[in-house]
C-alpha positions as CSV (number, residue, x, y, z in Angstrom):
1,M,0.1,0.2,0.1
2,I,1.5,3.3,-1.1
3,L,0.5,5.2,2.0
4,R,2.7,2.7,4.1
5,S,5.9,4.3,2.2
6,K,6.9,8.1,2.5
7,K,9.4,6.8,-0.4
8,D,6.4,5.5,-2.6
9,S,4.3,8.2,-1.6
10,T,6.5,10.7,-2.7
11,R,8.1,9.0,-6.0
12,F,4.3,8.6,-7.0
13,Q,3.6,12.4,-6.4
14,I,6.5,13.7,-8.5
15,L,5.5,10.8,-11.4
16,V,2.0,12.4,-11.4
17,E,3.6,16.4,-11.6
18,I,6.1,15.1,-14.2
19,A,3.1,13.3,-16.1
20,A,0.9,16.4,-16.1
21,H,3.9,18.8,-17.1
22,Q,6.5,17.0,-19.7
23,P,8.7,17.7,-20.9
24,D,8.6,21.2,-19.5
25,V,8.6,21.0,-16.0
26,R,10.9,21.8,-13.6
27,Q,12.6,20.3,-10.7
28,K,11.8,23.4,-8.2
29,E,8.4,23.7,-9.3
30,I,8.0,19.8,-8.3
31,A,9.7,20.6,-5.1
32,D,7.5,23.4,-4.3
33,K,3.9,21.7,-5.2
34,I,5.0,18.3,-3.4
35,G,6.6,20.3,-0.3
36,I,10.3,18.7,-0.4
37,T,13.7,20.2,-1.3
38,P,15.0,20.9,-5.1
39,Q,17.9,18.4,-4.2
40,A,15.7,15.8,-3.2
41,V,13.7,15.6,-6.4
42,S,16.7,15.5,-7.9
43,E,17.9,12.4,-6.0
44,Y,14.1,10.8,-6.6
45,I,14.2,11.5,-10.1
46,K,17.9,10.1,-10.6
47,D,16.7,6.6,-9.1
48,L,13.7,6.7,-11.2
49,V,15.0,7.6,-14.5
50,M,17.5,4.5,-13.1
51,E,14.6,2.4,-12.5
52,G,13.3,2.9,-16.1
53,L,10.6,4.8,-14.8
54,L,11.2,8.1,-16.0
55,F,12.9,9.1,-19.4
56,S,15.5,12.3,-19.3
57,D,17.0,13.3,-22.7
58,G,19.8,14.9,-20.9
59,R,18.4,18.7,-20.9
60,V,16.4,18.5,-17.9
61,R,13.6,17.6,-19.9
62,Y,11.7,14.5,-18.6
63,R,9.0,11.9,-19.7
64,V,7.1,9.4,-18.2
65,T,7.6,6.0,-19.6
66,K,5.4,3.0,-20.4
67,K,6.6,1.2,-17.3
68,G,6.1,4.1,-15.0
69,V,2.3,5.2,-16.2
70,E,1.5,1.7,-15.2
71,W,3.6,2.2,-11.8
72,V,1.3,5.4,-11.3
73,L,-1.8,3.2,-12.4
74,E,-1.4,0.8,-9.9
75,R,-0.8,2.6,-7.0
76,A,-3.7,5.1,-7.8
77,M,-5.9,1.9,-8.0
78,E,-4.8,1.3,-4.5
79,L,-5.7,4.2,-3.4
80,K,-9.0,4.5,-5.1
81,K,-10.2,0.7,-3.5
82,Y,-8.6,2.6,-0.1
83,A,-10.4,5.4,-0.4
84,R,-13.8,3.3,-1.0
85,F,-13.2,1.4,2.0
86,V,-12.8,4.0,4.1
87,M,-15.8,5.8,2.6
88,E,-18.0,2.8,3.0
89,D,-16.6,0.8,5.3
90,I,-14.8,2.8,8.4
91,V,-17.4,6.0,8.0
92,S,-20.4,3.4,8.1
93,H,-19.5,2.5,11.7
94,V,-19.8,6.0,12.9
95,S,-22.6,7.8,10.6
96,V,-26.4,7.2,10.5
97,A,-27.5,5.1,7.6
98,T,-30.9,5.3,6.0
99,A,-32.9,1.9,5.7
100,I,-36.5,0.9,4.7
101,A,-38.1,-0.5,8.1
102,E,-39.8,-3.7,6.8
103,E,-41.9,-3.6,10.3
104,G,-42.3,-1.5,13.3
105,F,-39.5,-0.9,15.5
106,D,-38.7,1.2,18.8
107,K,-35.7,3.3,19.1
108,G,-32.8,1.6,20.3
109,Q,-33.8,-1.8,18.7
110,R,-31.2,-3.5,17.1
111,V,-32.2,-5.1,13.9
112,S,-30.6,-6.6,11.0
113,L,-29.8,-5.0,7.8
114,R,-29.9,-6.3,3.9
115,M,-29.7,-5.0,0.3
116,D,-32.5,-5.5,-2.3
117,E,-32.5,-4.1,-5.8
118,G,-30.0,-1.5,-4.7
119,L,-32.0,-0.1,-1.4
120,L,-31.2,-0.7,2.4
121,Y,-33.9,-2.7,4.6
122,A,-34.4,-3.4,8.4
123,G,-35.8,-6.1,9.8
124,S,-36.1,-8.3,12.6
125,G,-33.3,-11.2,13.2
126,D,-30.0,-12.1,13.3
127,G,-28.4,-10.7,10.0
128,D,-24.3,-10.7,9.0
129,V,-25.0,-7.1,9.0
130,T,-26.9,-5.2,12.3
131,G,-27.5,-1.8,13.7
132,I,-29.4,0.0,16.3
133,T,-32.5,2.1,15.5
134,I,-32.2,6.1,16.4
135,S,-35.7,6.4,16.5
136,D,-39.3,4.6,16.5
137,A,-40.3,3.5,12.9
138,K,-43.5,2.4,11.6
139,P,-43.3,-0.5,8.6
140,G,-42.6,1.2,5.5
141,E,-41.0,3.9,6.8
142,D,-37.5,5.5,6.5
143,V,-34.9,4.6,10.1
144,G,-31.9,5.8,10.9
145,V,-29.5,3.1,11.6
146,T,-26.4,3.4,13.7
147,D,-23.5,1.1,15.4
148,L,-23.1,-0.9,12.0
149,K,-22.0,-4.2,12.3
150,G,-20.7,-6.2,9.1
151,M,-20.4,-5.3,5.6
152,I,-23.5,-5.7,3.1
153,R,-22.4,-8.2,0.8
154,L,-23.4,-7.4,-2.8
155,P,-24.5,-9.7,-5.9
156,E,-22.3,-9.5,-8.6
157,V,-22.8,-7.0,-11.2
158,N,-22.9,-7.5,-14.6
159,I,-23.4,-4.3,-17.0
160,T,-24.5,-5.0,-20.8
161,I,-24.2,-1.9,-23.1
162,C,-26.2,-2.4,-26.4
163,K,-25.9,-0.5,-29.5
164,V,-27.9,0.9,-31.5
165,P,-26.8,2.7,-34.6
166,R,-27.1,6.6,-35.3
167,V,-30.5,7.8,-37.0
168,E,-28.1,8.3,-40.3
169,R,-27.7,4.4,-40.2
170,G,-31.0,3.8,-39.8
171,G,-31.6,4.3,-35.8
172,S,-34.2,2.3,-34.5
173,R,-35.5,1.0,-37.8
174,S,-32.2,-1.2,-38.0
175,V,-32.5,-2.5,-34.6
176,D,-32.4,-6.7,-33.8
177,Y,-35.2,-6.6,-31.3
178,E,-34.9,-10.2,-31.0
179,T,-31.2,-9.7,-29.4
180,L,-32.4,-6.9,-27.2
181,K,-35.4,-8.6,-25.8
182,K,-33.0,-11.8,-24.5
183,Y,-30.7,-8.9,-22.9
184,S,-33.5,-7.2,-21.1
185,Q,-34.6,-10.1,-19.1
186,D,-33.1,-10.4,-16.4
187,K,-32.2,-6.8,-15.8
188,P,-33.4,-4.8,-12.9
189,Y,-31.9,-1.7,-13.9
190,I,-32.3,-0.4,-17.5
191,A,-30.6,3.2,-18.9
192,A,-31.1,4.5,-22.5
193,I,-28.8,7.5,-24.2
194,G,-30.0,8.9,-27.0
195,V,-33.5,9.1,-29.0
196,E,-32.7,6.5,-30.8
197,A,-32.4,4.2,-27.6
198,L,-35.3,5.4,-26.3
199,T,-37.2,4.9,-29.4
200,A,-35.9,0.9,-29.3
201,L,-36.5,0.3,-25.9
202,R,-40.5,1.7,-26.4
203,K,-40.7,-0.7,-29.4
204,I,-40.5,-3.4,-26.9
205,K,-42.4,-2.3,-24.4
206,I,-39.7,-1.3,-21.9
207,K,-39.9,2.0,-20.0
208,P,-36.2,2.6,-19.2
209,N,-35.5,3.2,-15.3
210,I,-33.4,6.4,-16.2
211,L,-32.5,8.6,-19.6
212,F,-30.3,11.4,-18.6
213,G,-27.5,11.3,-16.8
214,A,-27.4,7.5,-16.9
215,K,-23.6,6.9,-17.2
216,E,-23.4,8.0,-13.8
217,S,-26.2,6.3,-12.7
218,V,-25.4,3.0,-14.2
219,V,-22.2,3.2,-12.1
220,E,-23.7,4.0,-8.8
221,A,-26.2,1.1,-9.8
222,A,-23.4,-0.9,-9.9
223,F,-22.3,0.0,-6.6
224,H,-25.4,-0.4,-5.2
225,G,-25.5,-4.1,-6.5
226,L,-27.5,-3.7,-9.6
227,S,-27.0,-5.0,-12.6
228,S,-27.6,-2.9,-15.9
229,L,-28.6,-3.0,-19.7
230,V,-27.4,0.5,-21.0
231,V,-29.2,0.6,-24.2
232,S,-27.2,3.5,-26.2
233,V,-26.4,5.1,-29.5
234,D,-23.3,4.1,-31.0
235,E,-21.2,7.4,-30.7
236,E,-21.5,7.4,-27.0
237,V,-20.6,4.2,-26.2
238,P,-16.6,4.8,-26.0
239,S,-17.1,7.6,-23.0
240,L,-19.5,5.2,-21.4
241,L,-16.8,2.2,-21.8
242,N,-14.1,4.9,-20.3
243,R,-16.4,5.6,-17.5
244,L,-17.1,1.9,-16.4
245,E,-13.1,1.4,-16.7
246,D,-12.4,4.3,-14.6
247,E,-14.3,2.7,-11.9
248,G,-13.3,-1.2,-12.4
249,L,-16.6,-2.2,-13.7
250,N,-17.0,-5.1,-15.9
251,Y,-19.2,-5.1,-19.0
252,E,-20.2,-6.7,-22.5
253,V,-21.1,-5.0,-25.3
254,V,-23.3,-6.2,-28.0
255,D,-24.0,-4.4,-31.5
256,L,-28.1,-4.5,-31.8
257,G,-27.5,-3.0,-35.4
258,K,-28.2,-5.5,-38.4
């Protein structure tokens, strides 16, 4: 873990600064940005060049190598996972989670928590995750739960992206609807990106859960354990895939054009 090593943390910061401003970046600028001396930056850079993480043309011009980029990305993913752990696990033990009461509860009652279709529910009995209610609640009401113990286990998430041609190439009139029906059967969360995609879904009597802001919505749904079908006009697919890859989410792409 990069946070355990001051050396690796500094190397990471130096590589990020060079990558952001290469090739014209001065050692003093790096030093001022990350809070160490220019002499220390110089020593770190020598080591990074020797290890093949940096390339220097000998004129104080630097470029992060492919090996260096891979090293930075690996550490960035470590930091991202750690940040998510802090937000979703550590913070949950000192904050209040909001759940839907499955029955009536009194304040201070221990309840079990479960996730169903992306929503948190509080019920009686033992479970893998438990907490204490902060107020009375009637069945179906929102109830705050604190002193959380355990971790919610989410189901494996599958995201399917179905590409629909742009209107110039036929739009919804050039869609393989049998394939679209097959992939829409078992997905609890369906999003449409583009009018062509919305029209295609309407033709098989499906109203999407989300139309605007679909990319971010699908990511949020995944983090709540919901698998998604995204029907998207083809030109929007690359940016969607980039977003999913940024979050480390698995997906499959299906071309509906015919």
